[in-house]
DOFIDO-19379 format. One line per field, with one value per residue: residue in one letter; chain; x, y, z of N, C-alpha, C in turn. Coordinates in steps of 0.05 Angstrom, whole numbers, plus 5000, padded with zeros to 4 digits. Atoms other than C-alpha are relative to their C-alpha. Layout:
residuo <- a_...
cadena <- A_...
nX <- X_...
nY <- Y_...
nZ <- Z_...
caX <- X_...
caY <- Y_...
caZ <- Z_...
cX <- X_...
cY <- Y_...
cZ <- Z_...
This chain:
residuo <- m_e_v_k_q_i_k_c_g_k_v_r_d_g_f_d_a_l_t_s_l_c_e_k_e_a_q_k_l_c_t_q_l_d_i_q_p_n_t_t_v_e_v_s_f_w_t_k_d_f_p_e_l_i_g_v_g_k_f_t_a_d_e_n_s_n_i_t_f_v_l_d_y_s_e_s_t_l
cadena <- A_A_A_A_A_A_A_A_A_A_A_A_A_A_A_A_A_A_A_A_A_A_A_A_A_A_A_A_A_A_A_A_A_A_A_A_A_A_A_A_A_A_A_A_A_A_A_A_A_A_A_A_A_A_A_A_A_A_A_A_A_A_A_A_A_A_A_A_A_A_A_A_A_A_A_A_A_A
nX <- 5017_4985_5008_4998_4997_5011_4989_5018_4998_4974_4999_5012_5029_5014_5007_5026_4996_4986_5019_5018_4985_4998_5026_5004_4982_5011_5023_4989_4987_5020_5006_4975_4990_5011_4998_5016_5021_4994_4972_4995_4974_4993_4988_4992_5002_4978_4997_4982_4975_4984_5017_5012_5023_5026_5018_5000_5026_5003_5019_5010_5019_5019_5003_5008_4977_5004_4978_5005_4976_5001_4975_4992_4980_4989_4971_4989_4976_5002
nY <- 4976_4976_4979_4973_4979_4974_4979_4977_4984_4996_5008_4979_5000_5015_5028_4999_4991_5022_5022_4990_5002_5028_5008_4989_5014_5028_4999_4997_5025_5020_4998_5005_5027_5023_5023_5024_5006_5014_4995_4976_4986_4982_4974_4985_4971_4988_4971_4993_4987_5020_5023_5012_5015_4990_5023_5021_5005_5026_4997_5026_5000_5022_5016_4982_4982_4976_4998_4987_4999_4994_4987_5008_4982_5011_5003_4974_4992_4971
nZ <- 5000_5002_4980_5011_4980_5006_4983_4998_4975_4987_4972_4983_5003_4979_5007_5013_5028_5015_5005_5021_5025_5007_5010_5028_5017_5002_5018_5027_5007_5007_5029_5015_4995_5015_4981_5007_4981_4975_4994_4984_5004_4978_5008_4977_5003_4986_5003_5022_4992_4985_5003_4977_5008_4990_4998_5021_5012_5013_5022_5007_5022_4999_5025_5021_5002_4984_4981_4974_4984_4971_4992_4973_4990_4975_5002_5005_4985_4992
caX <- 5000_5028_5027_5014_5031_4995_5027_4983_4986_5042_5063_5041_4970_4921_4903_4831_4854_4900_4845_4800_4854_4863_4788_4787_4848_4817_4753_4794_4834_4771_4760_4833_4846_4838_4825_4803_4737_4741_4812_4840_4895_4930_4949_4990_4979_5039_5053_5089_5142_5172_5147_5100_5048_4977_4940_4928_4871_4844_4809_4765_4728_4664_4640_4613_4681_4652_4709_4700_4751_4764_4816_4853_4891_4912_4983_4994_5062_5037
caY <- 5000_5067_5120_5190_5255_5322_5385_5441_5498_5518_5497_5564_5555_5532_5459_5475_5512_5454_5402_5445_5449_5374_5364_5409_5374_5305_5325_5348_5284_5242_5268_5253_5184_5122_5067_4997_4976_4952_4980_5031_5082_5118_5191_5229_5304_5346_5420_5455_5494_5449_5379_5360_5306_5334_5269_5208_5198_5131_5133_5074_5059_5018_4970_5030_5066_5119_5144_5161_5180_5183_5230_5208_5260_5214_5207_5282_5309_5380
caZ <- 5000_4979_5034_5010_5046_5046_5072_5097_5148_5193_5263_5292_5265_5318_5321_5302_5240_5221_5229_5186_5132_5135_5126_5064_5035_5049_5013_4952_4954_4950_4879_4859_4888_4847_4898_4882_4914_4986_4992_5042_5029_5086_5078_5129_5139_5158_5170_5113_5151_5205_5192_5248_5240_5244_5232_5189_5141_5119_5052_5032_4967_4968_4914_4874_4879_4926_4970_5044_5095_5170_5199_5262_5302_5359_5331_5323_5343_5355
cX <- 5018_4989_5005_5003_4988_5013_4982_5004_5028_4998_4986_4970_4988_4992_4973_5002_5013_4981_4980_5013_5002_4973_4995_5018_4991_4977_5010_5012_4981_4994_5025_5010_4987_5005_4983_4978_5009_5030_5003_5028_5004_5014_5008_4999_5021_4999_5021_5027_5019_4983_4991_4975_4974_4982_5003_4972_4999_4977_4992_4981_4981_4998_4992_5022_4995_5021_4990_5026_4994_5027_5005_5023_5014_5030_5014_5025_5000_4995
cY <- 5025_5020_5027_5020_5026_5020_5024_5015_5002_4993_5020_5003_4984_4973_4998_5008_4978_4977_5008_4999_4971_4989_5009_4984_4971_4999_5003_4974_4978_5000_4992_4971_4980_4975_4977_4995_4984_5001_5026_5011_5018_5024_5014_5030_5013_5031_5005_5010_4981_4975_4988_4985_5012_4976_4981_4996_4972_5003_4972_5003_4976_4987_5017_5022_5027_5000_5015_5000_5005_5012_4994_5018_4990_4997_5027_5006_5029_5003
cZ <- 5000_5020_4988_5023_4989_5019_5000_5027_5010_5030_5018_4997_5023_4991_4986_4971_4984_4994_4978_4972_4991_4989_4971_4980_4995_4980_4971_4991_4992_4970_4983_5003_4982_5017_4991_5021_5023_5007_5016_4994_5024_4989_5026_4993_5018_4997_4979_5009_5014_5001_5027_4990_5012_5005_4977_4990_4988_4980_4990_4977_5004_4973_4976_4995_5013_5022_5025_5015_5030_5006_5030_5009_5025_4999_4995_5017_5008_5029
């Protein structure tokens, strides 16, 4: 499984602002990913300036190729 990375926001941005940016980027990514049905792709979200992990997204495609995601911030290094 290929792990993708998205960079958004800066370390000094508040955590709420960063999670909002991650949500927007994840929604955009849903339209760009090509995932096989019943498959999950992990995407890590990092700050742009000094690399800190914001969270990890799990993107899954159903049998109709509809992509959904769940963002997990429990591993954040901020």
